[in-house]
Every structure is written in C-alpha cells, then in structure tokens.
C-alpha positions as CSV (number, residue, x, y, z in Angstrom):
1,X,21.3,9.3,-23.8
2,X,21.3,6.6,-21.3
3,X,22.5,3.5,-22.4
4,X,19.4,1.7,-23.0
5,X,20.6,-1.3,-20.6
6,X,21.5,0.9,-17.7
7,X,18.2,2.8,-18.1
8,X,16.6,-1.0,-17.4
9,X,19.1,-1.4,-14.2
10,X,17.7,2.1,-12.9
11,X,13.8,1.3,-14.0
12,X,14.8,-2.7,-11.8
13,X,16.3,-0.1,-9.0
14,X,13.3,2.4,-8.6
15,X,11.0,-0.6,-8.3
16,X,12.8,-2.9,-5.5
17,X,12.4,0.5,-3.6
18,X,9.3,0.4,-4.6
19,X,8.3,-3.1,-3.5
20,X,10.1,-2.7,-0.4
21,X,8.6,0.4,0.6
22,X,4.7,-1.5,0.2
23,X,6.7,-4.2,2.3
24,X,7.4,-2.2,4.6
25,X,4.5,-0.8,5.3
26,X,2.4,-3.4,5.2
27,X,3.9,-5.1,8.1
28,X,3.7,-1.4,10.1
29,X,-0.1,-1.6,12.0
30,X,-2.4,1.7,10.7
31,X,-0.6,5.2,12.9
32,X,2.8,3.5,13.5
33,X,4.8,4.2,10.8
34,X,8.4,2.2,9.3
35,X,9.3,5.4,8.0
36,X,12.7,7.4,9.1
37,X,12.3,11.0,8.7
38,X,15.8,10.4,6.0
39,X,13.4,7.4,5.0
40,X,10.5,8.9,4.2
41,X,11.0,11.2,1.3
42,X,11.3,8.6,-1.2
43,X,7.5,6.9,0.7
44,X,5.9,10.6,-0.4
45,X,7.4,10.8,-3.5
46,X,6.3,7.0,-5.0
47,X,2.5,7.8,-2.5
48,X,2.8,11.2,-5.0
49,X,3.2,8.9,-8.3
50,X,0.5,6.9,-7.4
51,X,-1.9,9.3,-6.3
52,X,-1.3,11.5,-9.5
53,X,-2.6,8.5,-11.4
54,X,-7.0,9.0,-12.2
55,X,-7.2,5.3,-12.0
56,X,-4.9,4.9,-8.9
57,X,-8.1,4.5,-5.7
58,X,-9.9,2.0,-7.8
59,X,-7.0,0.0,-8.1
60,X,-4.7,0.4,-5.4
61,X,-8.4,0.6,-3.0
62,X,-9.0,4.0,-1.4
63,X,-8.7,2.0,2.6
64,X,-5.0,0.9,1.2
65,X,-3.8,4.5,0.2
66,X,-5.6,6.3,3.3
67,X,-2.9,3.8,5.3
68,X,-0.3,4.2,3.5
69,X,-0.3,8.7,3.9
70,X,-1.2,8.0,7.4
71,X,1.6,5.8,7.8
72,X,3.2,8.7,6.0
73,X,2.7,11.7,8.8
74,X,2.9,9.3,11.5
75,X,6.7,9.7,10.9
76,X,7.7,11.0,13.7
77,X,10.6,14.4,13.0
78,X,9.1,15.0,10.1
79,X,10.7,18.8,8.6
80,X,8.1,21.2,8.0
81,X,8.4,19.9,3.9
82,X,7.6,17.0,4.6
83,X,4.9,17.1,6.8
84,X,3.3,19.9,3.7
85,X,3.9,17.5,1.3
86,X,1.8,14.8,3.3
87,X,-0.8,17.9,3.4
88,X,-1.5,18.0,0.4
89,X,-1.8,13.6,-0.2
90,X,-4.5,13.4,2.3
91,X,-6.3,16.5,0.4
92,X,-5.7,14.5,-2.7
93,X,-7.6,11.5,-1.2
94,X,-9.9,13.4,0.7
95,X,-11.0,15.0,-3.3
96,X,-11.0,11.9,-4.7
97,X,-13.0,9.8,-2.1
98,X,-16.0,12.8,-2.4
99,X,-15.6,11.9,-6.1
C-alpha cells in the first residue's frame, strides 16, 4: 500500500499534467495540434477519462470536447494505435451528440 503523502503528490502531479494539457490545447487554434506523437498519449488518456463520464458533454460542452479531440487528431505522425484511440473518441462524441 502506498504512503498517503506519496499518493497525494502523485495526485497533484496528475492534476498539474491535466492543467498543462488544457492550457496547451486552449492556446492552439482548432485544427492545429499543440502535441507531438510522444506527448499526445497523455492528451488522449485525459479525453478518454472525460468522455468516460456520463455528464462530460454537459459539464465541458460538446463543442469544447470536439475541438480538443480534433486538435489531438491533427497531431502529425500519430501511430496506428493512437489513431484508433482518437477514432474511438470521435465515435463516442458522435454518440453523445446524437442523444
């Protein structure tokens, strides 16, 4: 079992990473990617977590989420596995939007 202080610092680091991803994405125009193939996995994981929540679209707004996914998709040099994950995010967005 991890020490509570170590778990707290781990949580703080995760929050800092998510904030950095949000700030980076907000400064990149839609259609341009602030990510590289090496940094995009964290952004994909973040979006997978958000879209895994039932109330995600109502909290963040469908347009915001779509812009974020499109920025990830615009990353040059994505690996096939990364492209598959992005495609699943787009499919999930389309299902949420259709509801």
